[in-house]
Structures are given as structure tokens and as C-alpha cells.
C-alpha positions as CSV (number, residue, x, y, z in Angstrom):
1,M,57.9,52.3,82.8
2,T,58.3,56.5,83.4
3,P,62.1,57.9,84.9
4,S,60.7,59.0,87.9
5,S,59.9,55.5,88.0
6,W,62.8,53.8,87.5
7,Q,64.8,56.1,89.3
8,Q,63.0,54.7,92.4
9,Q,63.2,50.9,91.9
10,A,66.6,50.8,91.2
11,F,67.3,53.7,94.4
12,A,64.9,50.6,96.3
13,M,67.4,47.5,95.2
14,D,70.6,49.0,97.0
15,A,68.8,50.8,100.1
16,R,67.5,47.0,100.5
17,V,71.4,45.6,101.2
18,N,72.6,48.9,101.9
19,A,72.6,47.7,105.8
20,L,75.2,45.0,104.5
21,R,77.7,47.1,102.5
22,A,80.7,48.3,105.0
23,A,79.0,47.0,108.3
24,K,81.5,48.8,110.0
25,H,81.4,52.4,108.5
26,P,78.1,54.3,108.5
27,N,79.0,57.3,107.2
28,F,80.3,55.3,104.4
29,R,76.8,53.5,103.5
30,T,74.8,56.8,104.1
31,Q,77.1,58.9,101.1
32,Y,77.2,55.4,98.6
33,L,73.1,55.5,98.8
34,R,73.3,59.6,98.4
35,R,76.1,59.7,96.0
36,R,73.5,56.6,94.2
37,S,70.3,58.6,93.9
38,Q,72.5,61.8,92.5
39,L,73.7,60.3,89.6
40,L,70.5,57.9,89.0
41,R,69.3,61.4,89.1
42,E,71.6,63.2,86.9
43,N,72.6,60.4,84.3
44,T,68.3,59.5,83.4
45,A,67.2,59.8,80.2
46,T,64.3,62.1,80.0
47,H,62.8,60.8,76.9
48,D,61.1,58.1,77.0
49,D,61.0,55.4,74.0
50,E,60.2,52.4,73.8
51,N,64.2,51.4,73.9
52,I,64.3,53.4,77.1
53,Q,62.1,51.6,78.2
54,L,63.7,48.1,77.1
55,E,67.0,49.8,78.9
56,R,66.0,50.1,81.6
57,Q,63.1,47.0,83.1
58,A,66.9,44.8,81.8
59,Y,69.3,47.2,84.2
60,L,67.1,46.5,86.9
61,R,66.6,42.7,86.7
62,I,70.6,42.5,85.9
63,R,71.2,44.6,88.6
64,A,68.8,42.8,90.9
65,Q,70.4,39.4,90.0
66,L,74.5,41.1,91.4
67,L,72.5,42.0,94.3
68,H,71.2,39.2,94.7
69,M,74.9,37.3,94.0
70,K,76.4,39.5,96.6
71,Y,74.6,40.1,99.7
72,G,71.9,36.9,99.6
73,I,69.1,39.3,99.4
74,I,65.9,39.1,98.0
75,C,65.7,42.2,95.5
76,D,63.0,41.0,93.1
77,Q,60.9,39.2,92.6
78,S,62.3,36.4,90.8
79,S,63.8,35.2,94.5
80,T,61.0,34.2,96.3
81,R,60.6,30.1,96.4
82,S,57.8,28.6,97.4
83,M,56.6,26.0,100.4
84,S,54.0,23.5,100.3
85,A,50.5,24.1,98.7
86,R,48.8,22.7,102.3
87,S,46.3,25.3,103.9
88,S,43.3,25.3,105.5
89,R,40.2,27.8,105.2
90,I,41.5,29.1,102.6
91,S,38.9,30.4,100.3
92,E,40.0,32.1,96.7
93,S,38.9,35.1,95.2
94,P,37.2,34.6,91.2
95,E,39.6,37.4,90.1
96,R,42.9,36.2,88.9
97,R,45.7,38.2,87.1
98,G,47.6,36.7,83.9
99,S,51.0,38.6,85.5
100,M,50.9,37.3,88.2
101,C,52.4,35.0,87.0
102,D,55.6,36.8,87.0
103,W,56.3,36.2,90.5
104,P,57.9,32.8,90.8
105,M,57.6,31.0,93.2
106,S,59.1,27.6,93.0
107,E,62.5,26.5,94.0
108,S,63.2,24.1,90.8
109,K,63.2,27.3,89.0
110,T,65.7,28.8,90.9
111,R,68.7,30.5,89.0
112,R,72.3,29.1,88.2
113,G,74.6,31.9,90.4
114,D,71.7,32.5,93.1
115,V,73.1,32.9,97.0
116,V,70.2,30.2,98.7
117,P,70.3,29.7,102.7
118,T,71.3,26.6,102.8
119,A,70.9,24.4,107.0
120,D,75.6,24.7,106.1
121,A,76.0,27.1,107.5
122,E,79.1,27.5,110.2
123,A,80.7,30.3,109.0
124,S,78.3,32.2,107.9
125,R,76.7,32.1,112.1
126,A,80.9,32.4,113.3
127,I,80.0,36.2,111.6
128,V,77.1,37.0,113.9
129,G,79.0,34.8,116.7
130,G,77.6,31.0,117.8
131,T,75.7,32.0,120.8
132,T,72.0,30.9,121.8
133,I,69.0,32.1,120.4
134,E,68.8,33.5,124.6
135,E,72.4,35.2,124.6
136,N,71.7,36.6,121.3
137,Y,68.7,38.2,122.7
138,A,70.1,39.1,126.0
139,F,69.1,42.5,127.3
140,V,71.5,44.6,130.2
141,G,68.4,47.1,130.9
142,V,67.0,50.5,129.4
143,H,68.4,52.6,127.3
144,H,66.3,56.1,127.7
145,I,62.9,56.8,127.7
146,F,60.6,58.9,125.9
147,D,57.6,60.7,127.9
148,Q,57.2,63.1,124.4
149,H,53.3,62.2,124.1
150,S,50.0,62.5,125.9
151,A,48.3,59.3,124.8
152,P,48.9,55.8,123.3
153,V,51.9,55.8,121.3
154,N,50.6,53.0,118.8
155,T,53.4,53.0,115.8
156,V,56.9,52.6,116.7
157,K,59.6,52.5,113.4
158,F,63.2,53.1,112.5
159,A,64.2,54.3,109.7
160,N,65.6,51.6,106.7
161,N,68.8,51.0,107.5
162,D,69.4,53.5,110.4
163,R,70.3,52.8,113.2
164,S,69.7,56.4,115.1
165,H,66.3,57.9,113.9
166,L,62.8,56.7,115.0
167,C,59.1,57.8,114.2
168,C,56.6,57.8,117.0
169,C,52.9,57.6,116.2
170,S,50.5,59.2,118.8
171,E,46.8,59.2,119.4
172,D,47.9,62.6,119.8
173,G,47.5,63.9,116.3
174,T,51.7,64.2,116.2
175,L,54.2,61.8,114.7
176,S,58.2,62.7,117.0
177,I,61.2,61.6,115.4
178,C,63.7,60.6,117.6
179,N,67.9,60.6,117.7
180,V,67.9,57.2,120.4
181,T,71.8,57.4,119.5
182,A,72.3,61.0,120.4
183,N,73.9,61.2,124.2
184,P,71.6,61.5,125.4
185,P,69.0,60.7,123.3
186,C,66.7,63.5,122.1
187,V,63.1,64.5,119.9
188,I,64.6,65.7,116.7
189,A,61.0,67.2,115.8
190,I,57.4,67.4,117.1
191,L,55.3,67.0,113.9
192,Q,51.9,68.7,113.7
193,G,49.3,68.7,111.6
194,H,47.0,65.6,112.0
195,K,43.3,66.5,113.2
196,K,43.1,63.4,114.9
197,A,45.0,60.6,116.5
198,V,47.6,59.6,113.9
199,T,47.6,55.3,112.8
200,G,50.5,55.0,111.4
201,C,53.4,55.5,109.4
202,D,56.5,54.6,106.6
203,W,59.9,55.7,105.6
204,S,60.6,56.0,103.1
205,S,63.4,54.1,101.5
206,S,66.2,56.9,101.1
207,N,64.5,57.9,104.8
208,D,63.9,61.7,103.3
209,F,60.4,61.7,103.1
210,I,57.4,59.6,106.0
211,A,54.6,58.7,105.0
212,S,51.2,59.1,107.6
213,S,47.7,58.4,108.3
214,S,44.9,59.6,110.8
215,L,41.3,59.7,111.4
216,D,41.0,62.3,110.3
217,G,40.8,60.9,106.9
218,S,44.6,61.8,105.7
219,I,47.4,60.9,104.5
220,R,50.7,63.4,104.5
221,L,53.7,63.9,103.6
222,W,56.7,65.4,105.3
223,N,60.1,65.9,104.5
224,V,62.4,64.8,107.3
225,T,65.8,65.2,105.2
226,T,68.3,65.7,108.1
227,D,70.1,69.4,107.2
228,Q,65.8,70.6,106.7
229,I,63.9,71.5,109.5
230,P,60.6,68.9,108.9
231,T,57.7,70.0,107.0
232,C,54.8,68.8,105.9
233,L,54.6,68.5,101.5
234,R,51.4,67.2,100.8
235,T,47.8,66.3,102.2
236,V,45.9,64.0,100.8
237,N,42.2,63.8,102.0
238,S,40.0,60.1,101.6
239,A,38.0,60.4,98.3
240,E,35.3,59.3,100.5
241,T,33.6,61.8,103.1
242,G,33.8,60.4,106.8
243,T,36.5,58.2,105.7
244,E,39.2,56.9,108.6
245,N,42.7,56.2,107.0
246,L,44.1,53.4,109.8
247,C,47.5,51.7,108.3
248,C,49.7,53.2,105.0
249,L,52.6,52.0,103.5
250,F,55.0,53.1,100.9
251,H,55.2,51.2,97.8
252,P,58.3,49.5,97.8
253,G,59.1,49.9,94.2
254,N,57.8,53.0,93.3
255,G,58.0,55.9,96.4
256,N,55.4,57.7,94.3
257,L,52.4,55.2,95.6
258,V,51.2,55.1,99.0
259,V,48.9,52.3,99.7
260,S,46.4,52.9,103.0
261,G,44.0,51.4,104.8
262,N,41.0,53.1,106.0
263,S,37.6,52.1,108.0
264,K,35.3,52.0,104.6
265,G,37.3,48.0,104.0
266,V,39.4,49.5,101.3
267,V,42.9,49.1,100.4
268,Q,43.7,52.3,98.2
269,V,46.0,53.6,96.3
270,V,47.3,57.0,95.9
271,N,50.1,59.0,94.5
272,I,51.5,61.3,97.2
273,S,53.8,63.1,94.8
274,T,50.6,64.9,93.2
275,G,47.9,63.8,95.3
276,I,45.1,62.0,93.1
277,Y,44.2,58.8,93.3
278,P,45.4,56.2,89.7
279,K,41.9,54.6,87.8
280,S,41.2,51.1,89.2
281,G,43.6,51.9,93.0
282,S,41.2,50.5,95.6
283,S,40.1,47.4,96.5
284,K,37.2,47.0,99.2
285,M,37.4,43.7,101.2
286,G,35.1,44.9,103.8
287,G,35.8,45.3,107.9
288,R,38.0,47.7,109.4
289,V,41.6,47.5,106.8
290,Q,44.0,47.9,110.1
291,A,47.3,46.6,108.8
292,I,49.1,45.7,105.5
293,E,51.9,45.0,104.5
294,F,54.2,44.4,101.3
295,E,57.1,42.0,99.8
296,S,60.0,43.6,99.2
297,S,59.0,43.5,94.9
298,G,56.3,46.0,95.9
299,Q,54.1,43.6,93.9
300,M,52.6,41.5,96.8
301,L,50.2,42.8,99.6
302,W,48.6,41.7,102.5
303,A,45.9,43.2,104.3
304,G,43.8,42.8,107.5
305,N,40.9,43.8,108.9
306,D,38.5,43.3,112.2
307,K,37.0,40.9,111.2
308,G,39.7,38.5,110.7
309,L,40.2,38.5,106.9
310,I,43.7,38.5,105.5
311,F,43.7,39.3,101.6
312,S,46.6,39.5,99.6
313,F,46.4,41.9,96.2
314,F,48.7,42.1,93.2
315,V,49.6,45.5,92.9
316,S,51.8,47.4,89.8
317,A,54.1,50.1,90.5
318,A,53.6,51.5,87.3
319,N,50.1,52.4,87.5
320,G,49.0,52.3,90.8
321,R,46.8,48.7,89.9
322,I,45.3,46.0,92.6
323,S,44.2,43.5,91.7
324,K,42.9,40.9,94.5
325,C,44.0,37.3,94.6
326,R,43.3,35.2,97.9
327,R,41.3,35.8,101.0
328,L,41.9,33.6,104.7
329,S,39.5,33.5,107.6
330,L,41.5,33.8,111.3
331,G,37.6,33.6,112.6
332,D,34.5,36.2,112.9
333,H,35.5,37.5,116.6
334,C,38.9,37.9,115.8
335,S,40.8,41.3,114.8
336,I,43.8,41.9,112.8
337,T,45.9,44.9,114.0
338,C,49.3,44.0,112.6
339,I,51.3,42.0,109.4
340,S,54.8,41.6,108.7
341,W,56.6,40.0,105.9
342,R,59.9,38.2,105.5
343,A,61.2,36.2,102.3
344,W,63.7,34.1,104.3
345,C,64.0,33.9,108.3
346,S,67.1,32.0,108.5
347,R,68.6,29.1,106.6
348,E,66.7,26.3,108.1
349,A,63.1,28.5,107.4
350,R,64.0,29.0,104.0
351,D,60.2,30.4,102.4
352,P,58.5,33.6,102.7
353,T,56.7,33.9,105.9
354,L,53.9,36.7,108.1
355,L,54.0,37.4,111.2
356,V,50.6,38.1,112.2
357,N,48.7,39.4,115.1
358,A,45.2,38.7,115.6
359,T,43.3,39.6,119.6
360,N,42.4,35.8,120.1
361,N,45.0,35.8,122.0
362,D,47.2,34.6,119.2
363,V,50.0,36.3,117.2
364,Y,50.7,33.4,114.1
365,L,53.4,32.8,111.4
366,F,51.7,31.7,108.5
367,G,54.2,30.5,105.4
368,V,53.2,31.8,101.9
369,T,52.7,29.1,99.5
370,D,52.2,30.5,95.8
371,R,52.6,33.2,93.4
372,E,49.1,35.0,94.9
373,G,50.0,34.6,98.6
374,K,48.0,31.3,99.6
375,L,49.1,31.2,103.0
376,L,49.4,28.3,105.4
377,L,49.8,28.2,109.2
378,K,53.1,27.2,110.3
379,R,52.6,28.1,114.0
380,R,50.6,29.8,116.9
381,F,52.3,31.7,120.1
382,P,50.5,33.3,122.9
383,I,49.9,36.5,124.0
384,K,47.1,38.5,126.2
385,H,45.9,40.2,122.4
386,K,42.0,41.0,122.6
387,E,41.5,44.5,121.5
388,L,44.2,46.5,121.7
389,P,46.3,47.6,118.4
390,V,49.0,45.0,119.5
391,H,52.4,44.8,116.7
392,S,55.2,42.4,115.9
393,T,58.3,42.5,113.9
394,F,60.7,40.0,112.7
395,C,64.3,40.3,114.1
396,P,66.2,42.0,111.7
397,I,69.8,40.0,111.8
398,M,68.4,36.1,111.5
399,S,70.2,35.4,108.5
400,F,73.3,32.9,110.0
401,R,71.9,31.9,113.9
402,Q,70.6,29.2,115.3
403,G,67.0,29.7,116.3
404,V,64.6,32.9,114.2
405,C,63.7,35.2,116.4
406,V,60.3,37.5,116.5
407,V,59.1,39.9,119.0
408,S,55.9,41.0,119.9
409,G,54.0,43.7,122.6
410,S,51.2,42.0,124.7
411,E,48.0,43.2,127.3
412,D,49.9,42.9,130.4
413,C,52.2,45.0,129.5
414,C,55.1,42.5,128.2
415,V,57.7,42.7,125.6
416,Y,58.0,38.9,124.6
417,F,60.6,36.7,122.3
418,F,59.9,33.7,120.9
419,D,61.7,31.2,119.1
420,I,60.3,29.8,115.7
421,G,61.7,26.7,115.7
422,N,61.2,25.6,119.2
423,E,58.3,23.0,119.5
424,R,58.5,22.7,123.2
425,S,58.9,26.3,125.1
426,P,58.6,28.8,121.9
427,C,59.6,31.5,124.8
428,F,62.9,32.4,125.8
429,N,63.1,36.3,127.0
430,K,60.4,38.3,128.0
431,L,61.0,42.3,129.4
432,Q,58.7,43.7,132.2
433,G,59.3,48.1,132.0
434,H,55.6,49.0,130.7
435,S,53.2,49.7,133.2
436,S,50.3,48.9,130.1
437,P,50.2,47.6,127.0
438,V,52.5,48.0,125.2
439,L,51.2,48.4,121.8
440,G,54.3,49.0,119.4
441,I,57.6,47.0,118.2
442,S,60.5,47.7,116.2
443,F,64.6,47.4,116.0
444,N,66.8,48.8,114.7
445,Y,68.2,47.8,111.8
446,D,71.5,46.3,113.9
447,E,69.9,45.1,116.8
448,S,72.1,46.8,119.3
449,L,68.4,48.6,120.1
450,L,64.7,47.6,120.4
451,A,61.6,50.4,120.8
452,S,58.4,49.1,122.5
453,S,55.3,51.9,122.3
454,D,52.3,51.3,125.2
455,Q,48.8,52.7,125.7
456,E,50.2,55.6,128.5
457,G,52.6,57.3,125.4
458,L,56.2,56.1,126.9
459,V,58.4,54.5,124.6
460,I,61.1,52.7,125.5
461,L,64.3,52.1,124.4
462,W,66.1,48.2,125.8
463,K,69.5,47.5,125.6
464,R,70.8,44.8,124.2
465,V,74.2,43.0,125.1
466,S,77.0,43.5,122.5
467,K,79.2,40.4,122.1
468,N,82.0,41.7,124.4
469,N,79.1,41.9,127.3
470,S,79.6,45.9,126.9
471,C,75.9,48.4,126.0
472,A,75.7,47.5,122.2
473,V,75.4,50.9,121.5
474,S,77.4,53.6,121.0
475,P,76.8,57.8,120.7
476,A,76.0,58.9,116.8
477,D,78.8,60.0,115.0
């Protein structure tokens, strides 16, 4: 483990739980992360002998346990638990990696002192309010509409643990960064450089960088720190000529690595700091890889293509090696357009879960049943979705409420809210305001705003009702 890799992993742990620190003081959270990053850089030994390696690994384990005990958030691979091993239409890949055993999934192995959600959570529910799920996700109207893009906006994504900064990716070849809590909300910057449609983006754990993918075959790294003018730091072209990059993500455990899916059916790892594709850092699954998603430790990745296939992969944070594990088919005439992951959704739904959009008019909810990413179908929610890259998301604050909410766009121009625990009528809310198919969906971390984007290039910010029935949004400090 190199010094830079260790710094990235240690910082990523703290960034994951930062939303739970000093909930009423966002400035303190920002200062904490900046100071944490500074101390990690200043106090990390530059030499790299065996004793230092062991100390770093021990530190990460202890730090993950402490954060998990304090906040109940999964910060490493050892907190993920299993569900039933039943599954249908799942076939195993012949490739197996012994290192996957480092990702235990058994409930019987839960460590003593770990915070595990239970069904009895009245005190915790009181923190977020004892209201129904319909009341929790009631919206009072439109906060703002952005129209800076001239082509479809396929993806919108709020920064990590940040209620203000939103990134939008458009087929006009640009990205935009918006401050949604400014008075009035405004576009901070337009990122230009891609020669064709931008297909995906991701924020780094510190929100200092954005990675973007494009049909021009490149992955770009943008410096978007608040005190500097956004600039493109690096452009990495596809290893194979004529390849279109369709999605990208930073590795949660190593911010130097970016994983992309492309039109040649390859899941590819690249070191974005050096522009080098690591050896054994690619795996072919066929079709067009349109959606990828990591679990929080970064050890497991799921990818979906336009053939209705979802593969799980083991990804090494140390060297970028990627190994194929499991395969699931949703049908030959079905295209996967979005995959989202949660360690556990609520105290009633306490298992690792995937949310998947597919072009057969359904949103799928899968349980993750073993350490190799095997999937078990739990629910299906109907929406209008036959062709376009529609996205969905889990609501970020759902641990203690009655009911569990997921949100999806739709080709009928609506935004749908589903309660995954409601068997009879899961759809409990619908937002109507777009005049074209809704493609991108993203909540900011405190759920005060929901962003949705559409086929005409508009981005709508929806205001959620706060507990005192006033608008949940206030100007940024």
C-alpha cells in the first residue's frame, strides 16, 4: 500500500460519515475534512517498508471499526451482511478469486460492538420525525429551473456530503456545476473540452475533482476546488480506437483510479493521475456497458449492459486488477441504464441492496446475497421506460424512518417515489413538471432538494417540505 493510496483510503472513510458529524454546522464538517486531508498529507511517512505497511493496514481496520461503532455507517468491507442464498436466473462465472473471502457477508460473524440496525428504533425515528413516508417526501414546488444546456441532460449528481453543488452532464458535450442554495441559484462554471456527448460524471471523495466520460472516447479529470477556476487536469483517451466511454466512477478506496464502461463491452480501470491503464485492469462482458456501481469499500463493482446482463467484479484498490465474479440476465431485449447500491436501507430492510433501471418498463430491487455479488430479485416497480437512459436513486436519509423510499425518472415526464416495503401500492408520490422524459435523478445529502433532468436539457430543483412546513432550503453560508 503506497502512501498516497493509504491517504486516499483513510480520507474516504471520514468523508463517508461526514454528513453525520455536527448536523447543524455544515461549515464545521467542511473544515474537518480539509484539516483531516492536510494532516494526512503532512504526517504520512514517505518511506514504504514492511512495518509501515502493517501499521497502515492496522490503522485502517481500527479506524473503520470506530467510525462504524459511532455512526452505524459501513466504512469497510467487513460490515456487509448476507441475505438468503435463493436466486433465479443467476449463473456463476468460472473465474473465482480467493481474495473475495476478505469480504465477509455472514451475519453470524458480526463483530462485538458493531452497530447493527434493529426493528425497534423509536428513539431513532424521533430524530428524523415520526411522520409517514408520504409526509416525509412531500414537496412544496419548484425551487429553481436551470436551462444552460442545449441537449438532453442524462446525469445529475450532487457533491458528496454537500447540499449546494450539483454537476450536470449533457449531450451537448459540456458539464455544468451549479450552486443550488445561492440566492438566487446560479451556474458556477461550464466545463468544456469533450468533443461529443458527455455520458457520465463522478465527484471525488473530497469534492475537489470531477471525472467525466464521453462518446469521444475520453475520460477527463477536472479540478473544481471552490477557490480556483475549474480546469481540465488530464485527458485519457480510450486504449482502443473508436471506443465510446458510457459511464465512469472514482474508486471509493483509491481516488487515483477511475473505472469506466465502454461501447466495446469492456469494464476498464485507469489511473487518472498518470493516465496509465494498469495491467489486468480490464474485463470484457459484451454489449455496451452503460451503468456501473461500487459498494462502499470499493472491493465489489456491478456493471450492466444493453443486453440485459449484470456482472459483479472484484476490483483491487492497490493495483486496479479487476476480476469477474457473477452474472445475471434480465432478458435479451432489456438494456440496463442505471445501478445504485446501499449497504442497508432502513432498520426494516437491513441487507445490501441494488436498485436497477432497465428498458422493460421496470425498476428492479435486488438483494446482494454473498461476497461475490450474487443478486436475488426482491421487488419490481412499474415505470415508463423503453429506450432512454433513465436513472433512479435511493433516498440518502432512510435509516430510521418507517418505510424506505426510492426515486426514479420515467419516459412519461414524471418523477416517481416508491416505498419498497409497501406490497400493495408502492408508488406514494409523483412529481409532474417536466415536458419531456425525465432522465437524471439526484438528492442532496440532507434531502432538502431533489434534482431531476430531462430530454430537453432542463434541470428542475424540487423543494421538500421541512418539519415545520416551511421550505427545507436556506441560502448557503
